[in-house]
C-alpha angles and dihedrals in degrees: 000000000000089000090056088057092050093255101115127159120338137211114263114264096008128123093213098162097062111136094031134102125205117206120200116197107199130163096191097233094113111056092193091056092047089051092050092048089049093052092043089050091054092049093047094046089053088054091055106260126130115245130212128179116196137176114249122249115248109290093012118132118230111257145138129241138184118226128187113238122201111248116259113222116216113225108249120227113224112257114244117252113236108249123195 
């Protein structure tokens, strides 16, 4: 399933999906699909992506999509100057 989303194999120990968000649209009617989405969400979260599961709009087919998210910069605290 991850290969279908363009998220194939990864390098060991790398969080290669940082800055991406995977959105799973699931209506909950098919237990197998829900299970697959749950497992995929765990794998993607381990690789550093944000995960969101939403209910589909009327007439929308359950699916998953990958979205680029702009990187959030953490404010850096100034480093203390060594005083003697």
